[in-house]
C-alpha positions as CSV (number, residue, x, y, z in Angstrom):
1,X,-107.9,45.1,-19.9
2,X,-108.0,46.8,-16.5
3,X,-110.9,49.2,-16.0
4,X,-111.1,52.0,-13.4
5,X,-114.3,53.3,-11.8
6,X,-113.9,56.3,-14.0
7,X,-113.8,54.2,-17.1
8,X,-117.0,52.3,-16.1
9,X,-118.8,55.6,-15.3
10,X,-117.8,56.9,-18.7
11,X,-119.0,53.8,-20.5
12,X,-122.3,53.8,-18.4
13,X,-122.9,57.5,-19.4
14,X,-122.2,56.7,-23.1
15,X,-124.6,53.7,-23.0
16,X,-127.3,55.8,-21.4
17,X,-126.9,58.6,-24.0
18,X,-127.1,56.0,-26.8
19,X,-130.2,54.4,-25.2
20,X,-131.9,57.9,-25.0
21,X,-131.1,58.6,-28.6
22,X,-132.5,55.2,-29.7
23,X,-135.7,55.8,-27.7
24,X,-136.0,59.3,-29.3
25,X,-135.2,58.5,-32.9
26,X,-136.5,55.0,-33.5
27,X,-140.2,56.0,-33.3
28,X,-139.6,58.5,-36.0
29,X,-137.7,56.0,-38.2
30,X,-140.6,53.5,-37.7
31,X,-143.1,56.1,-38.8
32,X,-141.0,56.9,-41.8
33,X,-140.7,53.2,-42.7
34,X,-137.0,53.1,-42.2
35,X,-137.1,50.6,-39.3
36,X,-139.6,48.0,-38.1
37,X,-141.0,48.0,-34.6
38,X,-139.4,44.6,-34.0
39,X,-136.0,45.8,-35.0
40,X,-136.3,48.9,-32.8
41,X,-137.4,46.8,-29.8
42,X,-134.5,44.5,-30.3
43,X,-131.9,47.3,-30.5
44,X,-133.3,49.2,-27.6
45,X,-133.5,46.1,-25.4
46,X,-129.9,45.3,-26.3
47,X,-128.7,48.8,-25.3
48,X,-130.7,48.7,-22.1
49,X,-128.9,45.5,-21.1
50,X,-125.5,47.1,-21.8
51,X,-126.5,50.1,-19.7
52,X,-127.8,47.9,-16.9
53,X,-124.6,45.9,-17.0
54,X,-122.4,49.0,-16.4
55,X,-124.8,50.1,-13.6
56,X,-124.4,46.7,-12.0
57,X,-120.6,46.6,-12.6
58,X,-120.2,50.1,-11.0
59,X,-122.0,49.0,-7.9
60,X,-120.7,45.4,-7.5
61,X,-117.2,45.2,-8.9
62,X,-114.2,46.1,-6.8
63,X,-111.2,47.7,-8.4
64,X,-109.5,44.4,-8.7
65,X,-112.5,42.8,-10.4
66,X,-113.2,45.5,-13.0
67,X,-112.0,43.6,-16.0
68,X,-114.1,42.9,-19.1
69,X,-111.6,40.4,-20.6
């Protein structure tokens, strides 16, 4: 799978949007008893890592290196 810088930027923005949603909604779900704090922390940390990876990839990977698989 060959990725362009546009693809990476799009995925980075999607990951950031999802991270923001999790950080906004999860406290409400925890308060309502729909999610534990531990689960929320785990899910938010995972999405942060995905977002950070795309940030790193956008900076460090040249066009010929932008392959996920």
